[in-house]
C-alpha positions in Angstrom: -15.8 -1.8 7.2 -14.5 -4.4 4.5 -12.4 -7.3 6.2 -9.5 -5.5 3.9 -10.4 -2.7 5.7 -10.3 -3.8 9.1 -6.5 -5.4 8.1 -5.4 -2.2 6.8 -6.6 -0.1 9.8 -5.2 -2.7 12.2 -1.5 -2.3 10.4 -1.9 0.7 10.6 -2.1 1.3 14.3 0.9 -1.2 14.9 2.9 1.0 12.1 2.1 4.2 14.1 5.2 4.4 16.2 7.4 3.6 13.1 5.5 6.1 11.2 6.4 8.5 14.6 10.0 7.8 14.4 10.1 8.0 10.9 8.6 11.5 10.4 10.7 13.0 13.7 13.6 11.7 11.8 13.1 13.8 8.8 12.2 16.9 10.7 15.3 16.8 12.0 16.7 16.4 9.0 15.1 19.3 7.5 16.0 21.4 10.7 19.8 20.8 10.2 19.3 21.3 6.0 17.8 24.7 7.7 20.7 25.4 10.1 23.3 24.6 7.9 21.8 26.7 4.7 21.6 29.9 8.0 24.9 29.5 8.2 25.9 29.0 4.9 23.8 32.2 4.1 25.8 34.0 6.8 29.4 33.2 5.8 28.2 34.6 2.1 27.0 37.1 3.8 29.9 38.4 5.3 31.8 37.7 2.4 29.5 39.7 -0.1 29.2 42.9 2.4 29.9 45.1 0.0 27.3 44.5 -2.4 24.1 46.0 -2.6 21.0 45.1 0.0 19.0 44.4 -3.0 21.7 41.3 -4.2 22.1 40.1 -0.5 18.4 39.9 -0.5 17.9 38.1 -3.1 20.6 35.6 -2.8 19.1 35.1 0.7 15.9 33.8 -0.8 17.4 31.3 -2.8 18.8 30.1 -0.6 16.0 29.9 1.8 13.7 28.2 -1.0 16.2 25.7 -2.0 16.6 24.4 1.8 12.8 24.7 1.7 12.3 22.3 -1.2 15.9 20.0 0.4 13.1 19.6 3.6 9.9 19.1 1.6 11.5 16.8 -0.5 13.1 14.7 2.2 9.8 14.7 4.4 8.3 13.6 0.7 10.4 10.8 0.6 10.1 9.9 3.8 6.2 9.6 4.1 6.4 7.5 0.6 8.8 4.8 2.5 6.4 4.3 5.6 3.6 4.3 3.5 5.2 2.0 1.4 6.5 0.0 4.0 2.3 0.1 6.0 1.4 -1.5 2.3 3.9 -4.3 2.6 3.1 -5.5 5.7 -0.6 -5.2 5.3 -0.1 -7.9 2.3 1.9 -10.1 4.4 -0.9 -9.8 7.0 -3.3 -11.3 4.4 -0.6 -14.1 3.1 0.1 -15.0 6.5 -3.4 -15.7 8.0 -4.1 -19.2 9.5 -5.9 -21.4 7.0 -9.1 -20.6 8.8 -8.7 -17.2 8.2 -7.4 -17.0 4.9 -10.2 -19.3 3.4 -13.0 -16.8 5.1 -11.6 -13.7 3.5 -11.5 -15.7 0.0 -15.1 -16.8 0.7 -15.7 -12.9 1.1 -13.8 -12.6 -2.3 -15.9 -15.1 -3.8 -19.3 -13.0 -3.3 -17.8 -9.8 -4.5 -16.1 -11.2 -7.5 -18.0 -14.2 -8.8 -20.1 -13.1 -11.8 -23.5 -14.9 -12.8 -22.1 -16.7 -16.0 -20.4 -20.5 -16.2 -16.9 -20.6 -15.4 -13.9 -21.7 -13.6 -11.9 -21.3 -10.8 -7.9 -21.5 -9.9 -6.1 -21.5 -6.9 -2.3 -22.7 -6.6 -1.4 -25.8 -5.7 -0.8 -25.1 -1.8 -4.0 -23.7 -1.4 -5.7 -26.4 -3.4 -4.0 -29.0 -0.8 -5.2 -26.8 2.1 -8.9 -26.0 1.1 -11.3 -27.0 3.7 -13.5 -29.9 3.5 -16.6 -29.2 1.7 -15.2 -25.8 0.2 -15.6 -27.2 -3.1 -19.7 -27.0 -2.6 -19.1 -23.7 -0.8 -17.9 -22.4 -4.6 -20.7 -23.6 -6.1 -23.3 -22.4 -3.8 -22.2 -18.9 -4.4 -22.0 -19.4 -8.2 -25.6 -20.5 -8.1 -26.6 -17.8 -5.8 -25.5 -15.4 -8.3 -27.0 -16.9 -11.2 -23.7 -18.9 -12.4 -21.8 -21.9 -12.5 -18.5 -22.2 -11.1 -16.2 -24.9 -11.5 -13.3 -25.9 -8.9 -9.8 -26.7 -11.4 -7.9 -29.2 -10.1 -5.2 -27.6 -12.1 -2.9 -25.4 -10.2 -2.3 -21.9 -11.2 1.5 -20.3 -10.6 -0.2 -17.5 -8.1 0.9 -17.2 -4.4 -2.7 -16.5 -2.8 -6.2 -15.7 -3.7 -7.4 -17.5 -7.1 -8.3 -17.0 -10.7 -11.6 -16.5 -12.4 -12.2 -17.8 -15.8 -15.3 -16.8 -17.9 -15.1 -17.6 -21.4 -11.6 -17.6 -21.7 -11.1 -14.0 -20.1 -9.3 -14.4 -16.6 -10.1 -11.9 -13.6 -7.0 -12.7 -11.2 -8.1 -12.3 -8.0 -5.0 -12.5 -6.2 -4.0 -10.4 -3.0 -1.2 -9.3 -5.1 -3.4 -8.4 -8.1 -6.0 -6.3 -5.4 -3.7 -4.8 -3.8 -1.9 -3.2 -7.2 -5.8 -2.3 -8.4 -6.2 -0.5 -5.7 -2.8 1.2 -4.3 -2.9 4.7 -5.1 -6.4 4.8 -3.4 -4.6 2.3 -0.5 -1.7 4.7 -0.4 -4.1 8.1 -0.3 -6.2 6.4 2.4 -2.7 5.3 4.6 -1.5 8.9 3.8 -4.4 10.4 5.2 -4.6 8.1 8.3 -0.6 9.2 9.2 -0.3 12.2 8.2 -3.9 14.1 8.3 
């Protein structure tokens, strides 16, 4: 299990109580809609009692379908909101790590994203200021191990966290937000499976 998966798993556990209450609320709303539809159907049934049984059955089926559609729509919307909240909390947790945890995560990302080419690496101004002593040497060592060369730029990039790799004028955005956006569909599927399967 990767560090990101562990973080997401931990946040998922914290979000379970919120998820349960939102799902319960969505179920109550769906039951309320179904009850209102049933009451409305009974009222309309009394009003049109002179119509044929076939017409009444068709109308009741339409009301039932409409109530079911509204219930499913409400549940889907509640699930999407919960998933978005979980992913936002996961991102906030990554962004809010201590300096030590943050740079441990950066080390793992370097091992994954550094290429066997010559390039430059850029960090935010805040990260350049809080960078641990000797971290530049660690960056160079990772690049050398991969068969490349990576130079830490003293010029900062306008990024929130993570880093940007530049190889031959081509930038690879390795910020947390970019990684989250790239993996958003897969992360949403994983959160959905964990919470609602």
